[in-house]
Every structure is written in C-alpha cells, then in structure tokens.
N, C-alpha and C positions, 0 to 999 in steps of 0.2 A: 503494500501499498503506500508504503515512503517515498518510492522512485516512480509511482501515479501521481504525488501530491505535489514533487518536485517539479516532473513534466508539466504538470499544468500551470504552476507559476512563472516556470520557465517562458511558459505560451504566452498570457499574460502580462509578463514583462515585455516580449517580445512586441507584441502588440503596440501596449503604452509606448516604447520606446519610439517606434517608427510614427506613433500619431503622433509623438512631441517632434519629432525631427520635421514630421507635415506641416505643425503649424508654426514652427520657429523657424524654418528654411529661407535664406533667402534664394532668389534668383536674378539676377539682373540683367536689364535688355542686352547690355553690353553696348560695343559700338555700331552706332548705327543711322542711318539719315532720311530724309524723305516720309516720316514718324508726322504724328499729330499726337498732341496731349490735349489733356482736359480735365475739370476738376468735379468731385463731385463731393458735396460734406466736406469731410475734412482730409478726402483721399484725392492723390494725384494718379491721373490713367493716362497709360502710353499704348496709343495702338497704331500696328503694322510698321510699315518703312523695309528698306532691304538693310539687313548687319553682314557681320564680316562671316557668321556660321551660317550653314545648313539646317535650320532649325523650325520645327513648325508652332513654336511658341512665339505671338505676335499683340501677346493682350499683355499688361503690366499694372499693378497698381502699388505704391505706396503711401503712407497715410503721416500727416503731419501729429507731430511738429519731429524735424530734420535739425538734430543735436548738431550734426556734420553733414553736411551733402556729398561730401564724398565715400562716406558709408552708409547711406540710405538702405534699407533694409526693403528690397522688392519683394513681390508677392506674383505669381504665375495666374492670370484668372482665366476662364474658359475660353474657349476659341472654338466649342462644337456648333459647330453650322455657320459660321463664320470663315472668310475668306482674307487674306492680308493683302495691303494693298500700299502702293508708294504713291505718296501725293497725294492723300483724300484730306477731305477737311471734316474737324471733329465738332460737334456743338452739339453740349448737354440741355436740354429739358426739365429741371427738376424738382418742377411739380407733378411731373408725371413720372419723374426717376429713368428719364431714357436719355441715352446717347446715341447719336446720329452719326454716322459716320458717309460719307456724301462724295462722289467721286471718286477719282483714283484709279491706276492699274495696277496688276499684277507686278511686283518683285521681280529682280532676274536670277536671285535667289531661291523665290520658292518652292518647298515640295509640295504643295499642297496642288492636287489633280484639276482643279475646278476653274474653268476657263474663263467663264461670264460670270458676270460683276451686274446686279438691277441696278447699279446704279447708285443704289441707297442701301447701308444697311444698320439693324437697331439694334441695340442690347437694352436690356431691360435691368435696371441695379439690383431690383429687389427683387427679378426671380432669377437673375443670375444664369438669363438665355439670350440666344440670338434669334434675330428675322423672326418674329411673330409674323406671320402673311397678312394681317389686316395692316402691317404699317407700311406694306411692302406693293401698295396697289398704288394706280393713278401716276408714278413716276412719269418724266417726261424723257420721251425716245433718246433725245441725244445724251443722258445721262449713264444710260446700259452701254456695253462694250463689249467686245470680243477681241482675242488675242490678235484677230485677221486685220482688227477696225481699230477704229481709233477711242481714246481713254480722255476726258476731263481729266485735264493736268493742272496740280497747284492752287486748285478753289480755297475758298474761304465761305466761314459758315461764322453766324454770330446770332445769338439771342437778344433778338431788339425790343421785346415785348413777352411776357408772360404767354407760351405757346403760339410763339410767332418767331418763325428763323428767317433771318437775312443768308441767301446764299450767291456769293458774290464772285461772279468772273470765272478764271482759270480759263485755258487753252487746250484746243484737240490736240494733241501729239502729233496727227498729220496732216494739220490742215493746216496751209499760210496763211496770215491774218484770218485767224477763223472770226467768227459773229460771240459775243460775249453772250456767256449764259449767266443769268441775274433774276434770279427768282424769290419772291416772298412766301413762303411756306408757311401755312398755318395748320397749326396741330389741335383745334379743339375738337372737332371730328374724329369719328373713328377711322375714314379714309379721309387724309390729309388731302389738302389742296393747295394744289402748285400754281404761284400766278408768275408769269412771267412778266417781268420789269420793262415798259417802255424806257426809251429815251432819244438823247439827242444824239444824231447820228455823229456830231463829234466829239461822244464817246466813246473810249477808244480802248477796246480788251486790253486785260491782263492778268497774269497770273502770278502768285508768289506776293500779292502784294500785303500789306500789313493795313489792319484792321481795330478800331477800337468802338463802344459801343458807349453815349453818354446823351441822358436826358431823353432814351429812344430813337435815336440818330445812330447813322453808322459812320465814322470820319475813317477815309479811305487815301492810303499813302504806296507811292508807288507801283513797284510792280513790273515784268516783262510782257509787252506786246504782242511777242512772234512768237514765231514756232519755237519749240523746246530747242535749242539749242547753245551751250557753252558760250559762244561767242559774242550773243544777243547780248545787250547790254542793260541794266535797269532803266526805268523812267524815275521821272520827279512826279508825275502823276498825281491830282489830290482831286477827292471827292467828297461829297455830304451824300448821303442818301436818308432823307426823311420819308417814313411812312405817310404822311398827312401832304409832302411834297415833291416827291419822288426825287432825282438827283439836282444835285446843287450846285456850282462852282464856288469853292471855298474864298474867301476875302485875300487869305493868302496863300504864296506859293511857296513851295517846299525848296529848300537850296539845295539839295541833293538827289544826285540818285540813287533809289534804292531797291533793293529787291531782298522778299525772307524779311521782310521788316515787322521788328517786334516793339508795339506800341503797349504801353502800361498805361495805366490813369490812377488819378490820385485826385480826385473829384472835381475839380474845373483845370489840372493839370494833364497835360498829355505829353509823354517821355517815349519819343522815339530813337529805338536805338538800331541804328544801324547796320545790319549780319552782313549786307555785302553791295558794295554802291557801284558795280561793274568793273573793279580793277583788280588787279591780280591780288589773291588775298592773303600769302605770306607776307608776314611783316602790318599787314595792315591794322592797326587797333581799332577797337571799337570806340563808334558814335552817337553820341546820344544830343538829340535834337527838344529842345522844351517847344512846347505849344501852350499859349494860356486860351483857353477856350472862352472866357468870361469876357477876353478882350478882342480873340481871333486875332492873336500877332504871337510869331513863331520867336522863340528868342536867339538868341547865339550858340549855336552848337560850338559841342566842345569832344575830347575824349574823354572818358571815365577814369576816373580815380583807380589805379591799380585794374587799370581794365587790359583784358585779354584780349587777343583777337578775333577777328568777327569769324563769323560762322556762315558757310552756304548750308543750306537744306535742313537747318536744325530747327527746331520746333519751342514752342514754348507759350506760356500761360501766368496768368494771375488768377489768385483765388480773390473772388469776389470780398471788399472786406481788407483788403491786405496793399502794402505797401510794395510788397518785393515781387517779381518777376523771375519766373524758374524758367532754364533755357537747356533744352538737352540734346546732346550727339551733333551730329551736322561733321564738314566738313572745315576743320581752320585753314585751307588753301587750295582749295579746288583746280585741277581734279587728279593732282599731285602729291596727297597725301592718303591717307587710311581717316574713314570715321571715327570721330570721338564717341567714347562711353561715358562721358563726363556731366556733373550738372554746374551748373553758374546758379546764382541767385544773385540780382542785382535790387538793392533795397534803394527805392525812389527818394525816400525822404534824407537820406545819409546820404545820396547820389555816390553809393559805394556800392563793393562787391562784397557778400555776406557769407558766410559760412554754416550759421546757422538761420534757422527757419521753423517760427513756433506756430502755436494752435493762431487762429486766423482771429484778431481780434478788431469789430468793424470800424472803420473811417467811414469819415462822410462819404454819402453817395450821392452825387446830381444838386448838392447846395447848393447852389449857384444861381444866376440868374447869364443864360444865355443869349449874345443880341439878335439882331434878326438878320437872314443871310437872304440877299436879292428880294428883300421887302418879304419876305414870311418869316414865323414867329416859327422858333424851333423848340421851345417848351412843349410837353408831351400835355393831351389833353387831359390826364386825369395824373394829377401828382397827390400824393397823402401826408406830405408835408412832414416825413420822417426821416429816419435815413435809410429808408429800403420804400423810394419812390415805383408808383410804378413800373416804370420804364426803366427803373435804375440799374443795368445791368451792363457791366464792365467786360470787355473783352481783349484779348490781345490775341494775336497770331495764332492759327489753329487751333483758339479757346474759349471756352466758354464758360458757364457760370455753374454756384455751385450755391447749395444752401449750407449755410454754417453752425457752429458749435453744435453739432451730431456726429454721433460715434458713423463712419463708414459700415459700409453691410457687410456680412463676411465675405471672403473671399471663398474662391474655390478649392483652396490650399485649407483654409482652418474648417469647410466645411468638410471634406476629405480627411481629417484629422480628427473631427468629433465624431464622425462615423467610424472610425478604425478604433477609438476609445469604446463606443459604445458594443462595436463587434467585440471588445475584450470582455468589458466587464460579464456579456452573453457565455461566450466562451468557458469564463470562470467560473460564472454560476450551474453551467453543463457541465463541467466537468465535475466540481464538487459533487453534483448530487448524483452525477457516476459512479464517482468511489463510494461513497455511502451506499448507495443501491448494490453495487459488487461486495460490500461488506454485509448486509445483511443476505444477501445471497450467498455467502459464505457460508456465513453463522447458521442459517437454517439448514444450510447442506451438513455441517458438519452436527449437529446436535441430531439427526436424522437417521447421520451415521452410528454414531456413539448411541444412541437408543435403540437401534438395530441389534449391534453388537455387545448389547452389554443392560438389556432390560433388568427390573429394579431386583434387585437381592441375587442376582445371577456370578455379580461379581466384586470387587473391588479396585478402588482405582486411587491413585495419589493423587493429591493434588500437582496438575502440570500447565506449567501456560505452554500453547500448543506455537513452535518454532515460527518466527516473523516472516520467512520467508515464503513459508508453508500458507499465511490465511493471505500477504499483503502480494504475493506473487504466484496465484493459485496456475498449476497447469493448465492446459488451454482445452484440457473436459472436464476441467472445473470438480474433478477428484483431489480430494482432501485426503492424504495421509496422515492418520494418527498414530504416535507415539505412544504406547501407552506402558505403565509402569504399575505393576501387578503388587500391592502389599503382600507382608505376610499374615494379615488377619482377613477375615470374610465380614463382610456385616450389610447391611440392607438396606445401606442409604441411596436416595434417587439418583439419579446422576443429572448434574443441571448445567445450563451451558450459559454464559454470560458474556456480551460482548462490552470490553471495556475502553475503554481512550485506547490503554497499553497493549493493546489485545487481547485474543481470544484464549479463557480459561475455562478448565472442566476442572468440578469441582465434586467430591464427595463426602 
C-alpha cells in the first residue's frame, strides 16, 4: 500500500508542478515587425507580425505594472481560428470587450496554411475566442484578400466614439496609387455597418500614418501614399476627420515627413514621435514634435532626451489615462538589420524614456476647448463634463482604448493551469479512494480465508501482523497467503480480523 500512496502523491505533485509552470511561465513575442498593439483594461496585447523564428504563436499579452520593461512577463494567448497577419490595424471596443484586427496580409514566415482572410478578425476578451461569425458579415470586398491578389497594407484604426470605429487608409500591395479605404464602422447592431467616407479628390492615400483621437475627432499625420516599396519616402500630409463634418484640412503644417508615426495624447497636447522620416535609419535619433490642440499650433521639434534610434515597422500604444507611450519591436535601420524584440516607454510628462510603467492612473482627457477648424465646431455633441467624456478616447498608432483599474481576463495559459490543478485534485481523490477500496477488499478476502481455515474452536493462533508487502502489494490474483503460527495450547476463541492504519492483524 505504501508504494501506491507514494505513487499517488508523486502523480499529484507532477500535475501541480506543471500547472504552476503554466501559470508562471513567460513567452516573449521576441524580435518582430509589422505587428500591432492594443490595450484592454490594464493589459497590453500584441498581435501578428513577422518574427525571426517560425512559430505559430502570434498573440501575446502582458499586464501592468511593468517594474522593468526589459523583463516583462508575457503570456501566450489563444490563436485558435485566428490567422497571423502582417501590417494589420488593431482596435479595441472596451464596452463590448472585443479586439478588431482589420486588413493586413500573411507574413512570409507564417506556418499557418490559411491563405485567405476575410479582412476582419475579432477576438472576444470575455470568452477568449476568435471570429464569431456574426461579426464577420457585411465586410467590404476590398478588405478580403487571397495570396494571389492584393491585401490592405498598413492601415490604421481608432475608436472615435463608443461602438464607432474609424478605419483609415492603407494601400493595396499590388496596385499603383490605389484609392484610399476610409470607413466608419458602426458596432451598435449585431451586423456591423461599414460606411465609406466620401472625401475630397485632393485627399491622398496614405499607409503607415500616425493617428490620435481627441474630442471624438481623428488627427492624422504623415504616411506613405505609394505602392509598398522601401524607397518611397514618407509624407507630411495632415488631416482631421470629424464624424460631424468629414475630412478637414488642419490649420497647421507638419514640419517633417513621417511614417509609422507614434502619436501620444496628454489632454490637449499631442506628442508625435517620428519613427521613420524617409532617411537612412542607421544613427537617426528619434524626434518628438509637440502640437497644442487648444491653439492648433505646432511647437519646435526636438530630439527626445536619452533618445533611442528610430524604429521602422514598430508598433505603439498608449493606455488611456496614462502619460506613457509604449513601443515594441521594429527595425532600427531598415533593411540592413534584424528586427528588435525590446520595449521602449516614453513618458510625455517628463519628456524622457523610462523603464517603469505603473498601473494607469487617469489623467484629464478632453478637458480643454478646441477651436473651430474651417468654420466647423469640433467639440462633440455629447460631453458629460468629467474625465471620461462621451468621445474621450485617445489612441496612438496601431492602438486603441481600454477600461482602466480592472483586472485583466484570464489568459489561456492561466486557464490551462487551473484546469491542470483541478485534474490533479481529481486524480488525488480517485487515487486515495482506490487505495482504500483495495485495502477493504484485501481485508474481506483475508477474513474469509482465515474463517474457512480456522473455524471456531478448531485451532489456536498467535497474534500475528500480516507481512506488509502481502497486504500493500497483493499478487495479481488477489490471493493473500497467510503465515500461521501455532500455539502450544488450544482454546476456543473466535478469529477476529481488524484493519488498522499500521497494517492488518489477526487476533485470537
């Protein structure tokens, strides 16, 4: 019996050990580019892109706080029914608990065999599932792609109001001077409504633009307006999109060409980080351009203190209510270097890079008066007057909103760990029950055997402990051999069998 008990405990320990490893293990996304970032509650999510390894893992999460951004503990999230993509746009609708991945194409190193993409993928944070069919209806045909056709390259998406997404631009990878895809997506109903936004013919298509949302308006900077080629330079195009007034020309002119722009927002202040200005990236330091939305003026641009080098094809995000921009991956010098697998954190309040990112504490959002542009009032129609106005959703490149000060949903790794722990407990209970059952069966068989051999008054027995290995490890046929010791005298006491913790005894 002792060996069976030890085996049961070993089995239990093994299950708990692997469950613990599952819960605590960290799997970094590693070096990558052309991915996208998003936030939900206090958790950062990374989706897609091309990595330096051939892996089927392309969806990761990491929860605040980050005590040191160089040692972030990442978790792998489920990718069942999902397709890895390059250059897609990520946007979160927090009230619905959904991540939308729009556009993009298949990475060159992807292992998945799915060669088609509906143009939209949707992840449900609460259910930990991908692509509920009801969300994948009514998608414009130009968003779908096949490997032999085109795909929408480097678009941007942002939440401009609850249940309302702006999908901006992007170009098709095999069409010269392609028309711009600009949509407003209404998520209020089960079947989402995609509305194409009409625009001035002077408006030029861009991919890889920087975008931020303030007071329900989108502020858009730079991007490339040509077919995907590394030698096409970025632009300094600027636009404002107002849901009430359409596309507007801002009163300011951006001083630099920019692609993959990272736009952070601190109430009425925008901080635009230039990730690529069309020049050789090697030894090009990152530049910050400040913009005051209250005056619609651009300040003097400058290198950021302790600045790193520019990063092409990186992704960035800002937790709403935070003053810090997070940047991951990308190339420091395209195309002559390998992609990076490190995180940068830029604090807009101190105008410096930091290694520590705390749980988000809400800073004022949209608490300023925005001036008219081209005679149009850009203030939203609804404003509840506090730090969370109806349209108060700030966004950065490849990023969108989150609800704050809530715990993140369980990751797939955590769920696996919990299931493993439950299995271990179940196995332990069943094992103990089986051991007790075998002990009882052995005892009954032993009692029957003794009673048949020594009926009342026919013999005398000395008190004898049955040998341990005969009880705890019975033969396969369950026949227990009993060693009998005869006494010198004969008496008429009944043979009694008792099963005790320390073994089985025969008493006379």
